[in-house]
C-alpha positions as a printed Julia matrix, in Angstrom:
158×3 Matrix{Float64}:
 -1.49   -7.47   11.34
 -0.21   -5.38    8.5
  1.67   -2.24    9.05
 -0.23    1.01    8.62
  1.48    3.73    6.61
  0.9     7.17    8.27
  0.55   10.02    5.75
 -0.89   13.45    5.47
 -3.85   14.26    3.21
 -1.45   15.85    0.78
  0.77   12.83    0.7
 -2.03   10.53    0.08
 -3.43   12.75   -2.67
  0.13   12.71   -4.29
  0.41    8.86   -4.17
 -3.06    8.55   -5.65
 -2.13   10.96   -8.59
  1.02    8.96   -9.24
 -1.02    5.69   -9.32
 -3.53    7.22  -11.69
 -0.73    8.49  -13.94
  0.97    5.17  -14.01
 -2.29    3.24  -14.93
 -3.81    5.74  -17.4
 -0.66    7.12  -19.06
  2.42    5.26  -18.41
  0.99    1.69  -18.74
 -0.81    2.27  -22.11
  2.34    3.95  -23.5
  4.58    1.09  -22.63
  2.24   -1.48  -23.82
  2.18    0.38  -27.09
  6.03    0.69  -27.14
  6.34   -3.11  -26.61
  3.96   -3.71  -29.56
  5.99   -1.33  -31.87
  9.29   -3.03  -30.88
  7.91   -6.4   -31.48
  7.33   -5.54  -35.08
 10.95   -4.82  -35.56
 11.63   -8.54  -35.76
 13.95  -10.93  -33.85
 13.15  -10.33  -30.12
 16.38  -11.77  -28.75
 18.47   -8.86  -30.27
 15.88   -6.18  -30.06
 17.12   -3.64  -27.59
 13.98   -1.52  -27.77
 11.88   -4.52  -26.8
 14.01   -5.35  -23.91
 14.1    -1.78  -22.61
 10.29   -1.48  -22.97
  9.76   -4.73  -21.03
 12.19   -3.67  -18.31
 10.26   -0.42  -17.99
  7.05   -2.36  -17.96
  8.28   -4.44  -15.07
  9.2    -1.21  -13.07
  5.87    0.41  -13.81
  3.89   -2.82  -12.64
  5.96   -3.09   -9.5
  5.48    0.57   -8.71
  1.62    0.13   -9.22
  1.66   -2.85   -6.76
  3.5    -0.94   -4.26
  1.38    2.15   -4.42
 -1.86    0.15   -4.26
 -0.46   -1.64   -1.22
  0.42    1.55    0.55
 -2.71    3.26   -0.3
 -4.73    0.34    0.96
 -2.9     0.44    4.31
 -2.76    4.29    4.51
 -3.5     5.91    7.77
 -4.52    9.32    6.53
 -4.0    12.06    9.16
 -5.44   15.46    8.6
 -2.91   17.77   10.28
 -5.21   20.76    9.73
 -7.35   19.38   12.57
 -4.49   18.98   15.02
 -3.26   21.44   17.66
 -1.07   21.64   20.7
  2.55   22.16   21.83
  3.57   18.48   21.76
  5.45   17.16   18.62
  3.3    14.53   16.83
  3.0    13.3    13.25
  2.27   16.28   11.13
  3.8    18.84   13.37
  5.63   21.65   11.87
  8.63   22.08   14.35
 11.09   24.98   14.4
 14.29   24.0    16.1
 17.76   25.6    16.96
 21.06   23.79   16.85
 22.45   24.41   20.35
 26.02   24.45   19.0
 25.69   26.84   15.97
 22.42   28.7    16.8
 21.3    27.71   13.27
 17.49   27.48   13.09
 15.61   24.93   10.88
 11.96   24.14   10.42
 10.72   20.71    9.53
  7.33   19.02    9.15
  7.09   15.37   10.18
  5.39   13.39    7.49
  5.15    9.76    6.09
  7.99    8.02    4.43
  6.79    8.64    0.86
  6.39   12.45    1.47
  9.75   13.1     2.91
 11.84   15.77    1.04
 14.66   17.66    3.02
 14.69   20.42    0.41
 11.0    20.96    1.15
 11.56   20.85    4.98
  9.75   17.44    5.25
 11.35   14.69    7.32
 10.11   11.09    7.44
  8.47    9.91   10.74
 11.06    7.16   10.75
 14.04    9.5    10.44
 16.41    9.84   13.62
 15.56   13.56   13.89
 11.8    12.92   13.85
 11.98   10.07   16.2
 13.99   12.28   18.7
 11.47   15.07   18.47
  8.18   13.01   18.94
  6.52   13.65   22.3
  8.76   16.7    23.05
  7.32   20.22   23.7
  8.36   23.83   23.09
 11.47   24.41   25.13
 12.53   20.74   25.39
 15.99   19.77   24.1
 16.78   16.5    22.45
 19.86   14.84   20.98
 20.4    13.33   17.54
 23.12   10.83   16.82
 24.43   11.87   13.26
 27.35   10.5    11.3
 29.37   13.54   12.24
 28.71   12.95   15.99
 25.92   13.82   18.39
 23.98   17.13   17.96
 21.77   18.9    20.4
 18.76   20.87   19.47
 15.94   22.86   21.29
 12.37   23.07   20.09
 11.39   26.78   19.57
  7.87   26.27   18.03
  5.45   23.6    17.31
  2.46   24.19   14.89
  0.09   22.22   12.76
 -1.19   23.36    9.29
């Protein structure tokens, strides 16, 4: 059985938008760039042609990857979820037990993760440590700088 890719509704829409852009904008542009570069003569020494072909390979690879992920997507509507237990899609407010520094993260799919936006992948060590915990529970994350302890302050879904 093939692996399902959990993702939020927003993450699914972002991947669909990227796929649409690659197919309707990037692919036609690069095909045109290859055609123009071919007109410049000897292909063995044509840097524009080789660069365009390399970019075409990247685009086609990304299109295949996105189509595969979208076909295996398990879209989870987090706005219909509730409770105090940490699950996929939860927005979790935690506090570092050593520094008292508070952080808020949403647990999302791998392609949606962005630490600067406060979104961590379901496969990340911190997300895996939080899953199934509740408000008031503590957990430990083994980080490169050593083990860190956290307490869950809030769990919400949006």
